N, C-alpha and C positions, 0 to 999 in steps of 0.2 A: 413628499419625495422620500422613499425608503432607501436602505443601503444598496439595493440592487440597481438603483438609478444613479448612484454616485460613481464616477470613474475611480478606479483603483481600490474600491471597497468590495471585498468578496461577498457573494450572496450568502444568505443564511442557508445552512445545510438542511437537507431533507429530513423530515420526521415522518416516517411511514414507509409505505411500499414503493418499490421502483420496478419497472418492467421494461425490458428491451435493451439492446446493446447501446443505443444512443444515450438513454438515461443513465446506464451503468458507467459509460466512459465519462459523461459529463459530471457524474457524482465524484469520480476519482479526481478529475481536474479541479473541481470545486473544493474537495477535501484538502488537497495540497495547497491551494491558495489560502484557505482558511487557516491551515496549520502554520503557514508562514506569517500570516497577518496576526494570529493570536499567540504565536511563539510556543506551539506545542513542544514539549521537551522530548517526547517519545512517540514514535509511530511504529506499529507492527503491521506488516503486510503478509498475507498468506494466500497462496493459490497453487494449484497443482503445477502450473507452468508460466503464468503471467502472460501467455501468448496474446490474449485479447485485451490486456490493459494498455492504456495509452502512455506507457512509460517512455517511449521514444519521442514523444511530441515536444516541440520547442517550449510550449507553455508549461508543460509539466517539469521539464528541466529547469526552467526559470523559477518556478515555484519552489522546487527543491533547493536551488541555489539561494533563494531568499530565506528559506527555512533553516538551512545549515549554518549553525553557529556553535560556539563552544557550549558544551553541556547538552547537546542534542544527541539522540540515538535513533537510528532506523534499523529495525530488525526485519528480515525477510525470511520466509519459510516457503519452500517449494519442493515438489518431488524431484525436479531437476531444473536447471537454468539454461538449457539448450536454446529454447525459444527467446529468452531474454537476450542472449548473446547474438542470436541471429536477427532478431527483429527490432531491437531497441538500442541502437548504437549510441544515441545521446545519453541514455541512462547508463550504459556501460562506461562511457567516458566520465560521467558525473560520479559514478560509484568508485572509479579509480582515483579521482581527485579527493573524494571524501571518505576514503576507506577507513579512516580512523573513527568515523561515527556510524559506519554501516556494517552490520553483522548479517551475513547470509548463511542460512542453515538449510540443509537438505534432508529429505526424508523419503528416499526412493522406495522404501519398503511399505510405505503407507498407501493403501488403495486410494485411487483417485476420488471415489465417492465418500471417503472418510476424511479427506483434506478440505478444510473450509476454504472458501474464497471470500476473504474479508480484509477490511482495513480497521484497525483499532487505534483510536486516539484517546487521550485522557478525558475528553469531554464529549466524544461522539464516535459512533461506530457504524459500519454497514457490513452486512453479510449477504452474499449472493447464495440463495438457497437452491436455485435451479440454474445450473451453469449453462445448459443448452439454450434456454429461453431468456437468460439474464434477468431473472426475477429474484427479488430479495427484500430485505427490510433494513431500514436505517433509523438511527435515533440516538438521543442523548440520555435516555433513561438509565439510571444507575444500575438497575438489575440487568439490563441488556449488556451494558459495558462490562460488568463484573463477570457475567456468565461467559461472554466471549473471551475475555482475558484468561479465565481459568482453562477453557478448552485450548486456547493457543499455547498457554504455558505447558500443558500436558504434552502437546505435540512437540514443542521446542525441547523439552527434556529428553525426548526420544530421537532427536535429530543429531546431525553431525555437521561440522563446518563444511561449507560448499561455496562455489563460485568465488574463487580467489580474485582479489582486485588486480593482481598481476601474476605473471608466471615467471618464475626464476629458472633460468637455464644456465648450463655450464658451457 
């Protein structure tokens, strides 16, 4: 019996190629479950709009709740967050509650084809290389993690704060 057969134990994360929307969304769900189980201190998410990510699903919100503790940090980078606000109500509520550990950055000037669609964690990453067909690569190799982190850092340096947790009005 391996960890995939045990209730409450997240499956091992994919090492290699993924293809299709179903594999892509399952990979995101699994990554958040593993992040919570392993106590990842930092997660970086990047996508032009996050419109087809399963951020609004109950299982993702629960995994994020399980993950969010003192000393954790989630950084998001998008061209804009319109689709997040429109499609992912659970995530928007979670983001409001955990605003102190979530930093959202925007980069509206970045061309869509120059913005990665990726999740970076300290021990594992994935990147969707073909957004239309949801094809990409995932893995825990140090070279892959470092290269993606450097590309994300470059884009984060050129970004600005976006998607405020709350709107203050007078």
